[in-house]
C-alpha positions in Angstrom: 7.1 2.6 16.8 5.7 -0.8 17.7 6.7 -3.7 15.6 3.0 -4.5 14.7 2.6 -1.0 13.4 5.5 -1.3 11.0 4.2 -4.6 9.9 0.8 -3.2 9.2 2.0 -0.4 6.9 4.5 -2.8 5.3 1.7 -5.2 4.7 -0.3 -2.4 3.1 2.8 -1.5 1.0 3.1 -5.1 -0.1 -0.6 -5.3 -1.1 -0.4 -2.1 -3.1 3.0 -2.9 -4.6 2.2 -6.3 -5.8 -1.0 -5.4 -7.5 -0.4 -5.6 -11.2 -2.1 -3.5 -13.8 -0.6 -2.9 -17.3 -1.9 0.6 -17.6 0.9 2.8 -16.2 3.1 4.7 -18.6 5.2 6.8 -16.2 7.5 5.9 -13.4 6.0 6.0 -9.9 7.4 8.5 -7.4 7.2 8.7 -3.6 5.0 11.7 -4.1 2.6 9.6 -6.1 2.6 7.0 -3.3 2.0 9.5 -0.6 -0.8 11.2 -2.5 -2.5 7.9 -3.3 -2.5 6.5 0.3 -3.1 9.9 2.1 -6.9 9.4 2.1 -6.4 6.1 3.8 -4.6 7.4 6.9 -7.6 8.0 9.1 -9.0 4.5 8.5 -5.6 2.9 8.8 -5.0 4.5 12.2 -8.5 3.7 13.6 -9.7 0.6 11.8 -13.2 2.0 12.4 -15.9 1.8 9.8 -14.9 1.5 6.2 -12.2 3.1 4.1 -13.4 6.2 2.3 -14.1 6.3 -1.4 -11.0 8.5 -1.8 -8.9 5.9 -0.1 -10.1 3.1 -2.3 -9.7 5.3 -5.4 -6.1 6.0 -4.3 -5.3 2.3 -3.8 -6.8 1.5 -7.3 -4.9 4.4 -8.8 -1.6 3.2 -7.2 -2.3 -0.3 -8.5 -2.6 1.1 -12.0 0.6 3.1 -11.7 2.7 0.3 -10.3 2.7 -1.7 -13.5 6.4 -2.6 -13.7 8.7 -4.4 -11.3 10.7 -1.2 -10.9 7.5 0.8 -10.1 6.4 -1.9 -7.5 9.9 -1.7 -5.9 9.6 2.1 -5.7 6.2 1.9 -4.1 7.4 -0.7 -1.6 10.4 1.4 -0.5 8.3 4.6 -0.3 5.7 2.9 1.9 8.3 1.3 4.1 9.8 4.8 4.7 6.3 6.2 5.4 5.7 3.4 7.9 8.6 4.5 10.0 6.9 7.7 10.9 3.3 6.6 11.5 1.1 4.4 13.7 -1.5 2.1 12.2 -4.0 -0.5 13.0 -2.5 -3.7 11.6 -5.9 -5.4 10.9 -7.3 -2.3 9.2 -4.2 -2.0 6.9 -4.0 -5.6 6.0 -7.7 -5.6 5.1 -7.6 -2.4 2.9 -7.3 -4.2 -0.5 -10.3 -6.4 0.1 -12.4 -3.6 1.5 -11.6 -1.6 -1.6 -12.5 -4.4 -4.0 -8.9 -5.2 -5.0 -8.0 -8.9 -5.1 -4.4 -10.0 -4.7 -3.2 -13.6 -5.3 -0.5 -13.8 -2.6 0.1 -13.7 1.1 0.9 -10.3 2.7 4.2 -10.4 4.5 6.1 -7.8 6.4 9.4 -9.5 5.5 9.0 -8.6 1.8 12.3 -7.7 0.2 11.3 -4.8 -2.1 14.3 -5.6 -4.4 12.7 -8.9 -5.3 9.4 -7.6 -6.5 8.9 -7.9 -10.2 
């Protein structure tokens, strides 16, 4: 897989992971992550048009679930593993939060150490 493709999905992971919302009550699983981002795959691969309503709903849902540092670390690691097996449009992936109306107060980086997320 090309380096930019891994960076793109990692960037998306970082975006989703670092979003904080104090609404989650249960621990996040890789199944939750996969289900949440599955509707985004067509857009993430092509970068054409806009992400679907289902994609944005999934990103917002994952944001709500990843309320603790442990949850964000789990999401980060799950998305990094997912990135190893997929090809993505880096621009599309890095722009997903903004296109879905989610604001994040940090730079997206592919060098994020999941263990340092809090």
